[in-house]
C-alpha positions in Angstrom: 0.8 60.7 -55.2 -2.9 60.0 -54.5 -4.2 57.1 -52.4 -5.8 55.5 -55.5 -2.4 55.6 -57.3 -0.6 54.0 -54.3 -3.3 51.3 -54.1 -2.8 50.5 -57.8 0.9 50.3 -57.5 0.6 48.1 -54.4 -1.8 45.8 -56.2 0.6 45.5 -59.2 3.6 44.8 -56.9 1.7 42.2 -55.0 0.5 40.4 -58.2 4.1 40.4 -59.5 5.4 39.0 -56.2 2.8 36.2 -56.1 3.2 35.3 -59.8 7.0 35.1 -59.4 7.1 33.1 -56.2 4.0 30.8 -56.5 5.6 28.2 -58.9 8.6 27.9 -56.7 6.7 27.6 -53.5 5.5 24.1 -54.1 6.8 21.2 -56.3 3.2 20.1 -56.7 2.4 22.8 -59.2 5.3 21.7 -61.5 4.6 18.0 -61.2 1.1 16.8 -59.9 2.4 13.2 -59.7 5.2 14.2 -57.2 5.5 11.9 -54.2 8.0 12.8 -51.5 11.0 10.5 -50.9 11.2 8.3 -47.8 12.4 10.0 -44.7 15.7 9.1 -43.0 14.0 7.5 -39.9 11.8 5.3 -42.2 14.9 4.0 -44.1 16.7 3.4 -40.8 13.7 1.5 -39.3 13.5 -0.7 -42.5 17.2 -1.5 -42.1 16.7 -2.4 -38.4 13.7 -4.6 -39.2 15.7 -6.4 -42.0 18.5 -7.1 -39.5 16.1 -8.5 -36.9 14.5 -10.7 -39.6 18.0 -11.7 -40.9 17.1 -10.6 -44.4 20.2 -10.4 -46.6 18.9 -8.0 -49.3 18.8 -4.4 -48.2 15.1 -3.4 -48.7 15.8 0.2 -47.7 17.5 0.7 -51.1 14.4 -0.6 -53.0 11.9 2.0 -51.7 11.5 5.2 -53.8 8.6 7.1 -52.1 7.4 7.8 -48.6 4.3 5.7 -49.2 6.3 2.7 -50.4 8.5 3.0 -47.2 5.3 2.9 -45.0 4.0 -0.2 -46.8 7.4 -1.9 -46.5 7.5 -1.2 -42.7 4.0 -2.6 -42.2 4.9 -5.7 -44.3 8.2 -6.3 -42.3 6.3 -5.8 -39.0 3.7 -8.3 -40.0 6.5 -10.8 -41.0 8.2 -10.3 -37.6 4.9 -10.9 -35.8 4.2 -14.0 -37.9 7.7 -15.4 -37.2 7.4 -14.7 -33.5 3.9 -16.4 -33.3 4.9 -19.4 -35.4 8.5 -19.7 -34.2 9.8 -19.7 -37.8 
């Protein structure tokens, strides 16, 4: 087999490999609106903050995405700081 034929076969094999594996490599290609779910430590920290603030409703069950969890943590930290400052 000539070098040119080997290069052609290698190119075809590489193209098939990339075309088959590329859609599975990332969920972003399938759904551009995909947002990752909250991480375990984020949910745990939300639960801890809710306990410290004596909040009855479990907020960690309300968050659906990682971004929402981050916002919830910042809100709860601000509430904790406010209560400490004003002795509420």
